[in-house]
C-alpha positions as a Markdown table, in Angstrom:
| # | Residue | x | y | z |
|---|---|---|---|---|
| 1 | Unk | 30.0 | 198.3 | -167.1 |
| 2 | Unk | 33.7 | 197.3 | -166.6 |
| 3 | Unk | 33.7 | 195.2 | -162.8 |
| 4 | Unk | 36.4 | 193.8 | -160.9 |
| 5 | Unk | 35.6 | 191.1 | -158.5 |
| 6 | Unk | 37.9 | 189.6 | -155.7 |
| 7 | Unk | 41.3 | 190.4 | -157.3 |
| 8 | Unk | 44.3 | 189.3 | -156.2 |
| 9 | Unk | 47.8 | 189.4 | -157.7 |
| 10 | Unk | 51.8 | 188.9 | -156.3 |
| 11 | Unk | 55.4 | 188.9 | -157.5 |
| 12 | Unk | 57.7 | 186.4 | -155.9 |
| 13 | Unk | 55.8 | 185.9 | -153.5 |
| 14 | Unk | 54.9 | 189.4 | -152.3 |
| 15 | Unk | 51.2 | 190.6 | -152.7 |
| 16 | Unk | 50.2 | 193.5 | -154.7 |
| 17 | Unk | 46.9 | 192.9 | -154.8 |
| 18 | Unk | 44.6 | 191.2 | -152.2 |
| 19 | Unk | 41.0 | 190.3 | -153.1 |
| 20 | Unk | 40.0 | 193.3 | -154.8 |
| 21 | Unk | 36.4 | 194.7 | -155.7 |
| 22 | Unk | 35.4 | 197.6 | -157.9 |
| 23 | Unk | 32.8 | 198.5 | -160.5 |
| 24 | Unk | 33.1 | 201.4 | -162.7 |
| 25 | Unk | 30.2 | 203.0 | -164.2 |
| 26 | Unk | 28.9 | 204.2 | -167.2 |
| 27 | Unk | 28.3 | 207.9 | -166.7 |
| 28 | Unk | 31.3 | 208.6 | -164.2 |
| 29 | Unk | 34.9 | 209.6 | -163.7 |
| 30 | Unk | 36.2 | 206.8 | -161.4 |
| 31 | Unk | 39.6 | 208.5 | -159.9 |
| 32 | Unk | 42.4 | 205.1 | -158.2 |
| 33 | Unk | 44.5 | 207.4 | -155.6 |
| 34 | Unk | 47.2 | 206.5 | -153.1 |
| 35 | Unk | 51.0 | 206.1 | -152.5 |
| 36 | Unk | 53.8 | 204.8 | -154.7 |
| 37 | Unk | 53.1 | 201.2 | -154.7 |
| 38 | Unk | 49.6 | 200.6 | -153.7 |
| 39 | Unk | 48.8 | 198.8 | -156.5 |
| 40 | Unk | 47.1 | 201.8 | -158.9 |
| 41 | Unk | 48.4 | 201.1 | -161.8 |
| 42 | Unk | 49.0 | 197.3 | -161.5 |
| 43 | Unk | 45.0 | 197.5 | -161.0 |
| 44 | Unk | 44.7 | 199.8 | -164.3 |
| 45 | Unk | 46.2 | 197.0 | -166.2 |
| 46 | Unk | 44.3 | 194.4 | -165.1 |
| 47 | Unk | 41.1 | 196.4 | -165.4 |
| 48 | Unk | 42.7 | 197.0 | -169.5 |
| 49 | Unk | 43.2 | 193.1 | -169.6 |
| 50 | Unk | 46.7 | 193.8 | -169.8 |
| 51 | Unk | 47.9 | 192.5 | -166.5 |
| 52 | Unk | 46.1 | 188.2 | -165.6 |
| 53 | Unk | 45.5 | 188.6 | -162.2 |
| 54 | Unk | 46.1 | 185.5 | -159.7 |
| 55 | Unk | 42.7 | 184.8 | -158.6 |
| 56 | Unk | 39.1 | 187.1 | -159.3 |
| 57 | Unk | 37.9 | 187.9 | -162.4 |
| 58 | Unk | 37.1 | 191.3 | -164.9 |
| 59 | Unk | 33.9 | 191.6 | -166.6 |
| 60 | Unk | 33.2 | 194.1 | -169.2 |
| 61 | Unk | 29.1 | 194.8 | -170.1 |
| 62 | Unk | 28.7 | 191.7 | -168.2 |
| 63 | Unk | 31.5 | 189.1 | -169.7 |
| 64 | Unk | 34.6 | 187.9 | -168.7 |
| 65 | Unk | 37.3 | 189.9 | -170.4 |
| 66 | Unk | 39.1 | 187.2 | -171.6 |
| 67 | Unk | 36.1 | 186.5 | -174.0 |
| 68 | Unk | 36.0 | 189.4 | -176.2 |
| 69 | Unk | 38.7 | 189.2 | -178.9 |
| 70 | Unk | 41.2 | 191.9 | -179.3 |
| 71 | Unk | 39.6 | 193.9 | -181.6 |
| 72 | Unk | 35.9 | 194.0 | -179.7 |
| 73 | Unk | 37.9 | 195.1 | -176.9 |
| 74 | Unk | 39.8 | 197.9 | -178.9 |
| 75 | Unk | 36.5 | 199.2 | -180.4 |
| 76 | Unk | 34.7 | 199.1 | -176.6 |
| 77 | Unk | 38.0 | 200.5 | -174.5 |
| 78 | Unk | 41.0 | 203.2 | -174.6 |
| 79 | Unk | 44.1 | 202.8 | -172.8 |
| 80 | Unk | 46.5 | 205.5 | -172.1 |
| 81 | Unk | 49.3 | 204.1 | -170.0 |
| 82 | Unk | 51.5 | 205.4 | -167.8 |
| 83 | Unk | 54.7 | 204.8 | -170.5 |
| 84 | Unk | 54.5 | 204.8 | -174.0 |
| 85 | Unk | 58.3 | 204.2 | -175.6 |
| 86 | Unk | 57.2 | 204.5 | -179.4 |
| 87 | Unk | 60.4 | 205.3 | -181.0 |
| 88 | Unk | 59.7 | 205.1 | -184.3 |
| 89 | Unk | 59.7 | 208.7 | -186.1 |
| 90 | Unk | 56.4 | 208.8 | -186.9 |
| 91 | Unk | 54.4 | 212.7 | -187.0 |
| 92 | Unk | 51.8 | 213.3 | -184.0 |
| 93 | Unk | 49.3 | 213.2 | -186.0 |
| 94 | Unk | 49.9 | 209.0 | -187.3 |
| 95 | Unk | 50.2 | 208.2 | -183.6 |
| 96 | Unk | 47.0 | 209.7 | -182.6 |
| 97 | Unk | 44.9 | 208.3 | -186.2 |
| 98 | Unk | 46.4 | 204.7 | -184.5 |
| 99 | Unk | 43.6 | 204.7 | -182.3 |
| 100 | Unk | 41.6 | 204.0 | -185.3 |
| 101 | Unk | 42.5 | 201.0 | -186.6 |
| 102 | Unk | 40.6 | 199.2 | -184.5 |
| 103 | Unk | 37.5 | 200.5 | -187.0 |
| 104 | Unk | 38.9 | 200.2 | -190.3 |
| 105 | Unk | 41.8 | 197.1 | -190.2 |
| 106 | Unk | 44.7 | 199.8 | -190.4 |
| 107 | Unk | 43.3 | 201.7 | -193.1 |
| 108 | Unk | 42.3 | 205.2 | -191.5 |
| 109 | Unk | 39.9 | 207.0 | -193.9 |
| 110 | Unk | 40.2 | 211.2 | -194.7 |
| 111 | Unk | 37.2 | 211.4 | -191.8 |
| 112 | Unk | 39.3 | 209.4 | -189.4 |
| 113 | Unk | 42.5 | 212.3 | -189.9 |
| 114 | Unk | 39.6 | 215.0 | -189.9 |
| 115 | Unk | 38.6 | 213.2 | -186.2 |
| 116 | Unk | 42.1 | 213.2 | -184.9 |
| 117 | Unk | 43.0 | 216.4 | -185.7 |
| 118 | Unk | 39.8 | 217.9 | -184.4 |
| 119 | Unk | 40.8 | 215.7 | -181.0 |
| 120 | Unk | 44.4 | 217.6 | -181.1 |
| 121 | Unk | 43.1 | 220.7 | -181.3 |
| 122 | Unk | 40.8 | 220.4 | -178.3 |
| 123 | Unk | 43.7 | 219.4 | -176.2 |
| 124 | Unk | 45.9 | 221.9 | -177.6 |
| 125 | Unk | 48.5 | 219.7 | -179.6 |
| 126 | Unk | 47.0 | 220.8 | -183.3 |
| 127 | Unk | 50.0 | 222.7 | -183.9 |
| 128 | Unk | 52.5 | 219.5 | -183.4 |
| 129 | Unk | 50.6 | 217.3 | -185.9 |
| 130 | Unk | 53.5 | 217.3 | -188.4 |
| 131 | Unk | 56.1 | 216.5 | -185.5 |
| 132 | Unk | 57.9 | 213.2 | -185.0 |
| 133 | Unk | 56.7 | 211.8 | -181.5 |
| 134 | Unk | 60.1 | 211.0 | -180.5 |
| 135 | Unk | 61.1 | 214.8 | -180.4 |
| 136 | Unk | 58.1 | 216.0 | -178.1 |
| 137 | Unk | 58.1 | 216.9 | -175.1 |
| 138 | Unk | 57.4 | 214.7 | -172.0 |
| 139 | Unk | 53.9 | 216.7 | -171.8 |
| 140 | Unk | 53.1 | 216.8 | -175.6 |
| 141 | Unk | 53.9 | 213.3 | -175.7 |
| 142 | Unk | 51.0 | 212.5 | -173.4 |
| 143 | Unk | 48.6 | 215.0 | -174.3 |
| 144 | Unk | 49.6 | 213.3 | -178.0 |
| 145 | Unk | 48.4 | 209.9 | -176.5 |
| 146 | Unk | 45.9 | 210.8 | -174.6 |
| 147 | Unk | 44.2 | 212.5 | -177.7 |
| 148 | Unk | 45.1 | 208.6 | -179.5 |
| 149 | Unk | 42.7 | 207.4 | -176.6 |
| 150 | Unk | 40.2 | 209.7 | -177.2 |
| 151 | Unk | 40.4 | 209.0 | -181.3 |
| 152 | Unk | 39.8 | 205.1 | -180.8 |
| 153 | Unk | 36.4 | 205.7 | -178.7 |
| 154 | Unk | 35.3 | 208.9 | -179.7 |
| 155 | Unk | 32.3 | 208.0 | -183.0 |
| 156 | Unk | 33.0 | 204.3 | -183.0 |
| 157 | Unk | 29.4 | 203.4 | -182.1 |
| 158 | Unk | 30.7 | 201.3 | -179.1 |
| 159 | Unk | 28.3 | 200.9 | -176.2 |
| 160 | Unk | 29.3 | 202.9 | -173.1 |
| 161 | Unk | 33.2 | 203.3 | -174.2 |
| 162 | Unk | 35.1 | 203.0 | -171.4 |
| 163 | Unk | 38.9 | 205.0 | -171.0 |
| 164 | Unk | 41.4 | 204.0 | -168.7 |
| 165 | Unk | 44.7 | 206.7 | -167.7 |
| 166 | Unk | 47.2 | 206.2 | -165.7 |
| 167 | Unk | 48.1 | 208.6 | -164.7 |
| 168 | Unk | 47.6 | 211.1 | -166.9 |
| 169 | Unk | 48.0 | 214.4 | -165.8 |
| 170 | Unk | 51.8 | 213.6 | -164.5 |
| 171 | Unk | 53.7 | 215.5 | -166.7 |
| 172 | Unk | 51.1 | 218.5 | -167.8 |
| 173 | Unk | 51.5 | 222.0 | -166.3 |
| 174 | Unk | 48.5 | 223.0 | -164.4 |
| 175 | Unk | 46.4 | 225.0 | -167.5 |
| 176 | Unk | 47.0 | 221.5 | -169.4 |
| 177 | Unk | 45.8 | 219.0 | -166.3 |
| 178 | Unk | 42.2 | 221.1 | -166.2 |
| 179 | Unk | 42.6 | 220.6 | -170.1 |
| 180 | Unk | 42.7 | 216.9 | -169.7 |
| 181 | Unk | 40.6 | 216.4 | -167.0 |
| 182 | Unk | 37.9 | 218.6 | -168.7 |
| 183 | Unk | 37.9 | 216.7 | -171.9 |
| 184 | Unk | 37.0 | 213.3 | -169.8 |
| 185 | Unk | 34.1 | 214.9 | -168.4 |
| 186 | Unk | 33.6 | 216.1 | -171.5 |
| 187 | Unk | 33.8 | 212.5 | -173.0 |
| 188 | Unk | 31.5 | 210.9 | -170.5 |
| 189 | Unk | 28.7 | 213.8 | -171.2 |
| 190 | Unk | 29.6 | 213.0 | -175.3 |
| 191 | Unk | 29.6 | 209.0 | -175.6 |
| 192 | Unk | 27.8 | 207.9 | -172.3 |
| 193 | Unk | 30.9 | 206.0 | -171.0 |
| 194 | Unk | 33.1 | 205.9 | -168.0 |
| 195 | Unk | 37.0 | 207.2 | -167.3 |
| 196 | Unk | 38.6 | 205.4 | -164.8 |
| 197 | Unk | 42.3 | 207.5 | -164.2 |
| 198 | Unk | 44.9 | 207.0 | -161.7 |
| 199 | Unk | 45.6 | 210.3 | -160.3 |
| 200 | Unk | 48.3 | 211.4 | -157.7 |
| 201 | Unk | 46.7 | 215.2 | -156.8 |
| 202 | Unk | 44.1 | 215.1 | -155.0 |
| 203 | Unk | 42.7 | 218.3 | -155.8 |
| 204 | Unk | 42.2 | 217.4 | -159.4 |
| 205 | Unk | 40.6 | 214.3 | -157.9 |
| 206 | Unk | 38.5 | 216.4 | -155.6 |
| 207 | Unk | 37.3 | 218.8 | -158.9 |
| 208 | Unk | 36.9 | 216.7 | -161.1 |
| 209 | Unk | 36.0 | 212.8 | -159.7 |
| 210 | Unk | 32.1 | 211.5 | -159.4 |
| 211 | Unk | 34.1 | 208.9 | -157.0 |
| 212 | Unk | 37.8 | 208.6 | -156.1 |
| 213 | Unk | 38.7 | 204.5 | -154.6 |
| 214 | Unk | 42.1 | 204.7 | -152.2 |
| 215 | Unk | 44.4 | 201.9 | -152.2 |
| 216 | Unk | 46.5 | 200.8 | -149.3 |
| 217 | Unk | 48.7 | 197.8 | -148.4 |
| 218 | Unk | 47.1 | 195.9 | -151.5 |
| 219 | Unk | 43.5 | 196.9 | -151.0 |
| 220 | Unk | 40.9 | 199.6 | -150.8 |
| 221 | Unk | 40.2 | 201.6 | -147.8 |
| 222 | Unk | 37.5 | 203.9 | -149.0 |
| 223 | Unk | 35.1 | 203.8 | -152.0 |
| 224 | Unk | 33.1 | 207.0 | -152.3 |
| 225 | Unk | 32.6 | 210.7 | -153.5 |
| 226 | Unk | 35.2 | 213.3 | -152.5 |
| 227 | Unk | 33.7 | 214.1 | -149.7 |
| 228 | Unk | 33.2 | 211.1 | -148.3 |
| 229 | Unk | 36.9 | 210.2 | -149.3 |
| 230 | Unk | 38.9 | 213.2 | -148.6 |
| 231 | Unk | 39.3 | 213.1 | -145.1 |
| 232 | Unk | 42.0 | 213.9 | -142.7 |
| 233 | Unk | 42.2 | 210.3 | -141.1 |
| 234 | Unk | 41.8 | 208.7 | -144.2 |
| 235 | Unk | 44.4 | 210.5 | -146.5 |
| 236 | Unk | 46.6 | 210.9 | -143.2 |
| 237 | Unk | 46.6 | 206.6 | -143.2 |
| 238 | Unk | 46.9 | 206.2 | -146.5 |
| 239 | Unk | 49.6 | 208.6 | -147.5 |
| 240 | Unk | 51.4 | 208.1 | -144.6 |
| 241 | Unk | 51.5 | 212.8 | -144.0 |
| 242 | Unk | 49.9 | 214.6 | -142.3 |
| 243 | Unk | 47.3 | 217.3 | -144.3 |
| 244 | Unk | 44.1 | 219.4 | -143.6 |
| 245 | Unk | 41.0 | 219.1 | -145.2 |
| 246 | Unk | 39.2 | 222.5 | -145.9 |
| 247 | Unk | 36.5 | 223.7 | -149.0 |
| 248 | Unk | 38.0 | 225.2 | -151.7 |
| 249 | Unk | 37.5 | 228.6 | -152.0 |
| 250 | Unk | 35.9 | 228.9 | -155.1 |
| 251 | Unk | 34.5 | 225.3 | -155.8 |
| 252 | Unk | 32.0 | 222.8 | -154.3 |
| 253 | Unk | 34.7 | 220.5 | -153.3 |
| 254 | Unk | 37.6 | 219.9 | -150.8 |
| 255 | Unk | 40.8 | 221.6 | -151.1 |
| 256 | Unk | 43.5 | 219.2 | -149.3 |
| 257 | Unk | 46.4 | 221.1 | -147.6 |
| 258 | Unk | 49.7 | 219.3 | -147.0 |
| 259 | Unk | 51.3 | 220.1 | -143.4 |
| 260 | Unk | 55.5 | 220.4 | -143.4 |
| 261 | Unk | 57.2 | 217.7 | -142.4 |
| 262 | Unk | 59.9 | 218.3 | -139.6 |
| 263 | Unk | 62.3 | 216.1 | -137.4 |
């Protein structure tokens, strides 16, 4: 449903991505992993249409991204960026309701506000509805932005909507990390779409991802299920660190343990 074909991008003669191709399929949660600077966020921005590649093409539902109008695109995919610089004193509920603007021309209905409240409650930010967004903590803002992205796509009748999340768990505590990714899986089940998320925590990726794509040195070095990708040789190479991979004691997935670094 979302396909990148031979994507390349550079900045000031420095390559950021080289000949990267991947698909995000309906019904799956795809995780982009890799060390800092590997190109994960850059690739996500290209998939969303925020950046245009030097070479290659992105297609959404079989149509080049450049041929989608902004309003059509907003109905089909939502993006949670790594950083959001919203500084105006909007209440948190109004920030979440902004996700509905593309559907109703900027005039959300009472039903839209009820939906926004329900989504906020599911992400444990319902009690923050009247709080001013700039006054929230980093983790609270992240959950409000995630709620806004869900609100944009939920129940809007888009065929196989796509959710793009850039480090959605980075500022969340352990419990809210599970809440956020559990909500992403529920979105896939309910809406029939797909999720592409940048994650640094390989153990969270192991628990929630259907596929993991590992980027290293401007390209993809692994693409497959958690069992196929989370191998010591791949992780050692991609992250330049030593790990031990075992089985999770309670879940049917790999468990990655880092080894201490010594001089």
